[in-house]
C-alpha positions in Angstrom: -154.9 -89.7 -12.6 -152.0 -88.8 -10.3 -150.7 -85.3 -10.4 -147.1 -86.5 -11.1 -148.4 -88.6 -14.1 -150.3 -85.6 -15.5 -147.1 -83.4 -15.3 -145.2 -86.2 -17.0 -147.7 -86.4 -19.9 -147.6 -82.6 -20.1 -143.8 -82.8 -20.6 -144.4 -85.3 -23.4 -146.9 -82.9 -25.0 -144.2 -80.4 -25.4 -141.8 -82.9 -27.0 -144.7 -83.9 -29.4 -145.3 -80.3 -30.3 -141.6 -79.6 -31.0 -141.5 -82.7 -33.2 -144.4 -81.3 -35.3 -142.3 -78.3 -36.1 -139.5 -80.6 -37.5 -142.0 -82.8 -39.4 -143.9 -79.9 -40.9 -141.2 -77.5 -41.8 -143.5 -75.9 -44.5 -146.2 -74.0 -42.7 -148.5 -74.5 -45.7 -148.5 -78.3 -45.1 -149.7 -77.7 -41.5 -152.6 -75.7 -42.8 -154.0 -78.3 -45.1 -157.1 -80.2 -43.8 -156.4 -83.7 -42.7 -159.5 -84.8 -44.7 -162.5 -83.3 -46.3 -164.4 -81.4 -43.8 -161.8 -81.9 -41.0 -159.4 -79.4 -39.4 -155.8 -78.9 -40.4 -153.0 -79.8 -38.0 -152.5 -76.1 -37.3 -156.1 -75.7 -36.4 -155.9 -78.8 -34.1 -152.9 -77.4 -32.4 -154.4 -73.9 -31.9 -157.6 -75.7 -30.6 -155.5 -77.4 -27.9 -153.6 -74.2 -27.1 -156.9 -72.2 -26.6 -158.4 -74.9 -24.4 -155.2 -74.7 -22.3 -155.5 -70.9 -22.0 -159.2 -71.2 -21.0 -158.5 -74.0 -18.4 -155.6 -72.1 -17.0 -157.4 -68.8 -16.7 -161.1 -69.7 -16.3 -161.2 -73.2 -14.8 -158.1 -73.9 -12.6 -158.6 -71.0 -10.2 -162.0 -72.3 -9.3 -161.3 -76.0 -9.0 -161.8 -76.1 -5.2 -163.7 -78.5 -2.9 -167.4 -78.2 -3.5 -167.1 -75.5 -6.2 -169.7 -75.4 -9.0 -168.3 -74.3 -12.3 -170.6 -73.6 -15.2 -170.3 -75.8 -18.3 -169.0 -73.9 -21.3 -172.2 -72.7 -23.0 -171.1 -72.9 -26.5 -168.2 -75.2 -27.1 -168.6 -75.0 -30.9 -168.3 -71.3 -30.9 -165.2 -71.5 -28.7 -163.7 -74.0 -31.1 -164.5 -71.9 -34.1 -162.7 -68.9 -32.6 -159.6 -71.2 -32.1 -159.9 -72.3 -35.8 -160.2 -68.7 -37.0 -157.2 -67.7 -35.0 -155.2 -70.6 -36.5 -156.0 -69.4 -40.0 -154.3 -66.0 -39.3 -151.0 -67.4 -37.9 -148.0 -69.3 -39.2 -147.5 -72.8 -37.9 -144.3 -72.1 -35.8 -146.3 -69.3 -34.0 -149.2 -71.6 -33.3 -146.9 -74.3 -31.9 -145.1 -71.7 -29.9 -148.4 -70.6 -28.4 -149.4 -74.3 -27.7 -146.1 -74.9 -25.9 -146.3 -71.7 -23.9 -149.9 -72.3 -22.8 -149.1 -75.9 -21.7 -146.0 -74.9 -19.9 -147.9 -72.2 -18.0 -150.7 -74.7 -17.2 -148.1 -77.3 -16.1 -146.4 -74.7 -13.9 -149.7 -73.9 -12.1 -150.6 -77.6 -11.7 -147.2 -78.4 -10.2 -148.0 -76.0 -7.3 -151.4 -77.6 -6.5 -151.5 -79.2 -3.0 -152.4 -83.0 -2.9 -155.7 -82.2 -1.0 -156.8 -79.8 -3.8 -155.8 -82.4 -6.5 -158.3 -84.9 -5.0 -161.0 -82.4 -3.9 -164.4 -83.0 -5.5 -165.9 -80.1 -7.5 -168.6 -79.9 -10.3 -168.6 -78.7 -13.9 -172.2 -78.4 -14.7 -173.8 -81.4 -13.1 -170.7 -83.6 -13.4 -168.8 -84.4 -10.3 -165.0 -84.7 -10.6 -161.5 -84.1 -9.2 -158.6 -82.4 -10.7 -157.1 -85.8 -11.4 -160.2 -86.8 -13.3 -160.5 -83.5 -15.1 -156.9 -83.5 -16.3 -157.0 -87.2 -17.3 -159.8 -86.1 -19.6 -157.5 -83.4 -21.0 -154.8 -86.0 -21.7 -157.3 -88.2 -23.5 -158.4 -85.2 -25.5 -154.8 -84.5 -26.5 -154.3 -88.2 -27.4 -157.4 -88.1 -29.6 -155.9 -85.2 -31.7 -152.4 -86.7 -31.7 -153.8 -89.9 -33.1 -155.6 -88.0 -35.9 -152.3 -86.1 -36.7 -150.1 -89.2 -36.7 -152.5 -91.0 -39.0 -152.4 -88.1 -41.4 -148.6 -87.8 -41.3 -148.1 -91.5 -41.9 
């Protein structure tokens, strides 16, 4: 996916997050699970924010031609930490963190040179470019947005 398109989708992410604050004016509503055994909207939003923080600090600095990045060893533990964090915060604070993390990530991505954007690197054994990596991130966002939208309608 093109860098310009990713940055545009990241702008739309911020708008979506801000709309959630208006839709879920009661923080308690945001903390209700969307279904039995599923996360709440607050937990999903914190999950996204924590992934942005991780990507920005632990992945992006190393996404260079030929680089080999280790796959995250325990994704479930990482996600549990995000869920636990969401359970201690109000929804406006969670959304604020999600917007702040995405803005910081977007700012860093906007400074990436075209040759770095298309450079091949590896996460575990998987070969990819920044365009492919961040296309996956936008698909991950869309997956959670679809869950949220279905719950809210």
